[in-house]
C-alpha positions, 0 to 999 in steps of 0.5 A, a space after each residue: 683168374 678173371 677177378 685179378 684181371 678186373 683189378 688190373 683194369 683199374 690199375 692200368 686205366 689212366 695209362 692205357 684205355 685199350 688195355 683196360 677195355 681188353 681186361 674188362 671184356 675178358 672179365 665180362 666174358 667170364 662173368 657170363 659163365 659165373 654170375 658171381 664174377 660180374 657182381 665183383 666188377 664195381 660200377 666205379 671200375 666200369 666208369 674208369 674203364 669207359 672214361 679211359 677208353 673214350 679216346 681210343 675206343 669211343 664206341 666201346 666206351 659209349 656202350 658201357 655208358 649206355 649199359 649204365 643208363 639202361 640199368 638205372 632208367 627203370 629206377 625212380 631214385 635220385 642216385 640212379 638219376 645222378 648215374 644217368 646224368 653222369 653217364 650222359 655227361 661223359 658220353 657228351 665228351 666222347 661224342 663231341 670228340 667224334 663230332 656227334 653232338 646231334 646224336 647225343 642231343 637226340 639221346 638226351 631228348 629221347 630220355 627226357 620224353 620217355 621220362 617226362 613224368 619224373 620231373 626232378 629227373 627231367 630238371 637234372 637233364 635240363 641242368 646238365 644240358 645247360 652246362 655250357 652256360 656255366 650252370 647245372 650239376 656238372 658246373 657245380 661239381 656234383 657229376 665230376 
């Protein structure tokens, strides 16, 4: 049953990112047929799968993070801003391993430009980018 497979993804995440991604895809495929199934797969589980699969399946991991960003961008809410910044920070880790930081910076700049009227959100993005300077939300542990 798809619900059990979704739960298994969480159990195996720390050890095997590829297995977690396979279970996640099976779960999502079933969710397309049954709208109630998808809602049972929590954001925390999606995060866990994406983070675990980052080294083995970077593109698929980035797809999950981008999905989280797309879902949260329309909402001018602090918790949505945190989810976006957290996803971007996780994407940075994956993309750095692939030597694609320029692409990551471009993505952050696009989001910043598109949402320039959301001053608190832009400030959060700027704080995240300043992580290397030992400041910002990541350094403060808010996005861990």
